[in-house]
C-alpha positions in Angstrom: -22.3 -31.3 39.8 -19.3 -33.2 38.4 -17.8 -34.4 41.7 -16.7 -33.2 45.1 -13.4 -33.5 47.2 -13.3 -33.8 50.9 -9.9 -32.6 52.2 -9.8 -34.1 55.7 -11.3 -37.2 57.3 -10.1 -40.1 59.4 -11.1 -43.2 57.5 -10.1 -45.7 60.3 -12.8 -44.0 62.5 -15.5 -44.1 59.8 -18.1 -46.8 59.3 -18.6 -48.3 55.9 -21.9 -46.6 55.6 -20.2 -43.2 56.0 -18.0 -43.8 53.0 -21.0 -45.2 51.1 -23.0 -42.0 51.8 -20.1 -39.8 50.7 -19.8 -41.7 47.4 -23.5 -41.6 46.8 -23.5 -37.9 47.4 -20.8 -37.2 44.8 -17.5 -37.3 46.6 -15.0 -39.0 44.4 -11.7 -37.9 46.0 -10.9 -37.6 49.7 -7.9 -37.2 51.9 -7.6 -39.3 55.1 -5.3 -37.9 57.8 -3.2 -39.8 60.3 -4.3 -40.0 63.9 -3.3 -42.5 66.6 -4.8 -41.3 69.8 -2.6 -42.0 72.8 0.1 -43.7 70.8 3.1 -44.9 72.9 5.3 -46.3 70.3 6.3 -45.4 66.7 5.2 -48.8 65.4 1.6 -47.6 66.1 2.0 -45.0 63.4 3.8 -47.3 61.0 0.9 -49.8 61.2 -1.6 -46.9 60.8 0.2 -45.6 57.7 0.1 -49.1 56.2 -3.6 -49.3 56.9 -4.7 -46.0 55.4 -2.4 -46.4 52.3 -3.3 -50.0 51.7 -6.5 -51.7 53.1 -8.6 -48.5 53.4 -7.5 -47.2 50.1 -8.7 -50.3 48.4 -11.9 -50.3 50.4 -12.7 -46.8 49.3 -11.9 -47.6 45.7 -14.6 -50.2 45.8 -17.1 -47.4 46.5 -15.8 -45.2 43.8 -13.7 -42.9 46.0 -10.1 -42.3 45.3 -8.6 -42.1 48.7 -5.4 -40.1 49.3 -3.4 -40.1 52.5 -1.6 -37.5 54.7 0.8 -38.9 57.2 2.4 -37.6 60.3 2.3 -37.4 64.1 -1.0 -36.1 65.5 -0.8 -34.0 68.7 -3.3 -36.4 70.4 -0.8 -39.2 70.2 2.9 -38.4 70.4 4.9 -41.6 71.0 7.9 -41.5 73.3 10.1 -42.3 70.3 8.4 -39.9 67.9 11.7 -39.0 66.2 11.6 -42.5 64.5 8.3 -41.5 62.9 9.8 -38.2 61.7 12.8 -40.0 60.2 10.6 -42.4 58.3 8.2 -39.8 56.8 10.2 -39.2 53.6 10.0 -42.8 52.7 6.3 -43.0 53.3 5.8 -39.9 51.2 7.0 -42.0 48.2 4.0 -44.3 48.4 1.3 -44.0 45.9 -1.5 -41.5 46.8 0.4 -40.1 49.8 0.0 -36.4 49.1 1.5 -34.7 52.2 1.8 -34.5 56.0 -1.1 -34.4 58.4 -2.8 -34.1 60.6 -0.1 -32.4 62.6 -0.3 -29.5 65.1 -0.7 -28.6 68.7 -3.4 -28.7 71.4 -1.7 -27.1 74.3 1.4 -25.4 72.9 3.8 -27.5 75.1 7.4 -27.7 74.3 7.0 -31.3 73.1 4.2 -30.3 70.7 6.4 -27.4 69.4 9.3 -29.7 68.8 7.2 -32.3 67.0 5.5 -29.7 64.8 8.8 -28.0 63.9 10.3 -31.3 62.9 7.4 -32.1 60.6 7.4 -28.6 59.1 11.0 -29.2 58.2 10.1 -32.5 56.5 7.3 -30.8 54.5 9.7 -28.0 53.5 12.5 -30.3 52.4 10.1 -32.7 50.6 8.1 -29.8 49.1 4.7 -31.3 50.2 1.6 -29.8 51.7 1.1 -30.1 55.5 -2.4 -30.1 57.1 -2.3 -28.4 60.5 -4.8 -28.9 63.3 -6.1 -25.9 65.3 -7.9 -26.9 68.5 -11.2 -25.7 69.9 -9.5 -23.9 72.8 -6.8 -21.2 72.8 -7.2 -20.8 69.0 -5.6 -17.4 68.6 -2.6 -18.4 70.7 -2.1 -21.8 69.0 -2.5 -20.2 65.5 0.1 -17.6 66.3 2.5 -20.2 67.7 1.9 -22.4 64.6 2.6 -19.6 62.1 5.7 -18.5 64.1 7.2 -22.0 63.9 6.3 -22.1 60.2 8.2 -18.9 59.7 11.2 -20.1 61.7 11.7 -23.1 59.4 10.9 -21.0 56.2 8.2 -23.4 55.0 6.5 -21.9 51.8 3.2 -20.5 52.8 1.4 -22.3 49.9 2.3 -25.6 51.5 0.7 -24.7 54.9 -2.9 -25.7 55.3 -4.5 -24.4 58.4 -7.5 -26.5 59.2 -10.6 -25.9 61.4 -10.6 -22.3 60.2 -13.2 -19.9 61.5 -13.5 -16.1 61.4 -11.5 -15.8 64.6 -8.2 -16.8 63.0 -9.0 -16.3 59.3 -7.2 -12.9 59.1 -4.0 -14.4 60.7 -4.0 -17.2 58.2 -4.6 -15.0 55.2 -2.0 -12.5 56.2 0.6 -15.3 56.4 -0.5 -16.6 53.0 -1.4 -20.0 54.2 -4.3 -22.1 52.8 -7.5 -22.0 54.9 -9.4 -25.3 55.3 -12.9 -25.2 56.7 -14.4 -28.0 58.7 -18.2 -28.1 58.3 -19.9 -29.2 61.5 -21.7 -27.6 64.4 -18.5 -27.2 66.5 -16.7 -25.4 63.7 -18.5 -23.8 60.7 -22.1 -24.6 59.9 -23.5 -24.4 56.4 -25.5 -21.3 57.4 -22.4 -19.6 58.7 -20.5 -20.6 55.6 -23.1 -18.9 53.4 -23.5 -15.8 55.6 -19.7 -15.2 55.5 -19.1 -16.6 52.0 -16.9 -13.6 50.9 -14.5 -14.3 53.7 -14.5 -18.1 53.2 -14.5 -18.3 49.4 -10.8 -18.9 49.0 -10.7 -21.9 51.3 -11.6 -25.6 50.9 -14.1 -27.7 52.7 -13.9 -30.9 54.8 -15.9 -33.0 57.2 -13.0 -34.1 59.5 -15.0 -37.1 60.3 -14.0 -39.1 63.4 -15.8 -41.0 66.1 -14.7 -38.6 68.8 -17.8 -36.4 68.8 -20.9 -35.9 66.6 -20.0 -35.0 63.0 -21.2 -35.8 59.5 -19.3 -37.6 56.7 -21.6 -35.9 54.2 -20.9 -32.4 55.5 -19.2 -31.3 52.3 -22.1 -32.6 50.2 -24.6 -30.7 52.4 -22.6 -27.5 52.1 -22.5 -27.9 48.3 -26.3 -28.3 48.2 -26.9 -25.5 50.6 -24.8 -23.0 48.7 -26.3 -24.0 45.4 -29.8 -23.5 46.9 -28.8 -20.0 48.0 -27.6 -19.0 44.5 -23.9 -18.8 45.3 -21.8 -18.7 42.1 -20.6 -21.9 40.7 -17.0 -20.5 40.7 -17.0 -20.1 44.5 -18.7 -23.4 45.1 -16.4 -25.3 42.8 -13.4 -23.7 44.5 -14.6 -24.7 48.0 -15.6 -28.2 47.1 -13.1 -29.3 44.4 -10.8 -26.9 42.6 -8.7 -25.5 45.5 -8.1 -29.0 46.9 -7.0 -30.4 43.5 -4.5 -27.6 43.1 -3.1 -27.6 46.6 -2.6 -31.4 46.8 -1.9 -31.9 43.1 -4.7 -34.5 42.8 
């Protein structure tokens, strides 16, 4: 193993020991996504962006992890003045190690969520950067269809669209659109056993832990998936694609 890449986590919700375990297990690059739960004001996001691109970036570097950032308005916290955040995104995208937008998306499919998502897709299109899109646990087929319809409306290139929390229920929709499937490894999404059992369907995606403190998950999930697939004799080409190569190509890291 040379090194691994985790394409989605929330570093402000992660204990130091989590980052340490990731580093010790071979993860050398990771992408932290923006999330400010219950945000009321745009300044909450501006402070958050400064934290993940500054303090936490340096903190991760001390452990040997090159931390990249994705920025944007998460559906769990849409401030009343959200347009201010959207207007500021192009400037934040100029910062070192900011590789795209995320985590954006919808939970309910409300008109507000649609408007915020559409505006962020337009920024990703205009700035030619990847955008990491959240798919919730409920109403997955409906939310995925709405997401892809909005993406089509704004003519965002499919290769910039990363649909996260992929499972077999929505994989065909995502593949037909041409978007990039991102696979979250945890009990509520895709287990290592399910990943292996359906490796042909999942082989063109990329893995992440989506670590947060909202429910049980594991910062070393990508490491464990790598080890499990290796133990089952899955080809190095597929494993390397899932755990490093795809991510480096999509995010240009």
